[in-house]
N, C-alpha and C positions, 0 to 999 in steps of 0.2 A: 673255732675253726683251726684245724690242724695244718692247713696249707698256708696260713698267714705267718708272718714273722713275729717273733716275740717282742722285738723292739717297737712295733706299732702299738702294742698294749701299754708298754712303758711310756711311750710318747703321749698317748691319750691320758694316762694317769697324771703325768707331769703337767700337761696342758690344763686339765681340770683343776689341779692345785693352783696353777698360776692364775687362772680365771677367777677362782674363789678369792685368792689373795688380792688381786686388782679390784674386784668388786667390793671387798671389804674396805680397802683404802679409799676408793672413790666415794663410797657411801658415807664413810666417816667425814671426809672433807665436805661433802654436801651438807650433812647435818651440822657441822661446825659453822658453815656459812649461814645456814638458816637460823641457828641459835644466836649467832653474832648479829644478824639483821634484826632478830626479835628483840634483843637487848637494846639495840640502837633505837628502835621504834618506841620501846617502853620508856627509855630515858628521855627521848624527845617529847613524848606525850606528858610525862611527869613534869618536865621543865616548862612546857606550855601551860599546864594547869597551875603550877606554882607561880609562874609569871603573871598569869591572869588573876590569881588570888591576891597578888600584891597590889595590883592597880585597880581593883574593883572598888566601887564607891561605897559609902557608908550605908546607903539605903539598900544596896544589893547584899551587903554583908549580913543584914538582918534576915534575909530570905534563906540563907544557908548557914549551917553550923560549921565549925572547924572540923568536926568529925566527917561530915559529908565531903569536904574538900580533901581530907586525908584519904578517904575511901576512894575518891576519884584518882588520887595520885598513886595509890598502891594496888587495890584489887582490880579496878577497871583497867588500869594500864597493864596489869599482868595478863588480862584476857587478850589484849592486843598482842602481847608477846607470844601467847599460845597460838593465836590465829596465824601469825607469820611463820611459826614453826611448822604447823600442820595443814596449811591451806592447800599444799600440793596434793593432799590425799583426795581432794574433790575430783581431780582429773586422773590421778595416778591409779587409784584403786579400781575404778571401772575399766581402765585400759588394761591393767594386769589381769583382771577377771576375764575380759573379752579375749585377750591373747591366749590365756590358759585354756579357755574353752575351745578356741580355734585349733590350737596345737593338739589338744586331746582328741578333738573330732577327727583330725587327720590320722592320728595313731589308732584310736579305738572305734571310731564310727558312732553310730547312734546310741551306744551304751553310755555315752557321756551324759545323755539326757537324764539318766537316773541320778547321777551325782548332782547335776544342776537342779533337779527337783528337790533333792535333799537339802541343798544349800538354800533354796528359796523358802522351803518349809521351816528352816531353822530361824529365819528372821522373826516371825511372830512368836515362836517358842522362846527365843532369847529375850524378846521384849516382855513376855509374860513372866519369865524368871527374874528379870531385872526389877519388875514391879513388885514381885513377891519379896525379893531380898531387901528392897527399900522399906517394905512394910515391917520386916523383921528388925531392921535397924532402928 
C-alpha cells in the first residue's frame, strides 16, 4: 500500500520479533517448570518404593526379587516423570488444532476442509507406517 507510512511496517516487524522472543522465553519457563515437577514426582516415587522395600516382611520379600524392586524404582518411576512432562498435550493439542481450523476457516472458508481431510487421512497412514517400521527393526 503506497499510501501507508513506512514506519508501520517496521513497527509490525519489531512487534513480530518481540512476540516471538516472549513466546520463546515463556515456553522455556513452562517446560522448565514441567521438567522440575516431573523430577520431583519421580524422586518422591522412588523414595516411597525404596522406603516400602526396607520395611517389607520376609514373607513378602520372597514374592518379589530385588530386580523387580529396582525396576519399579527406575523404569516405572521414569514413566511418571514422562507423564508429568507431557500430560498437558491431552488438552493442548486438540485446542490448538481447533483454533487453527477456526482461524483458517475465517480466512479461507470451506477450502480448509481439504486440509482437514488430509490431516484425518494421515492418522491411519502414519499408524500403518509405524507398524511397518517396527517390523523392520
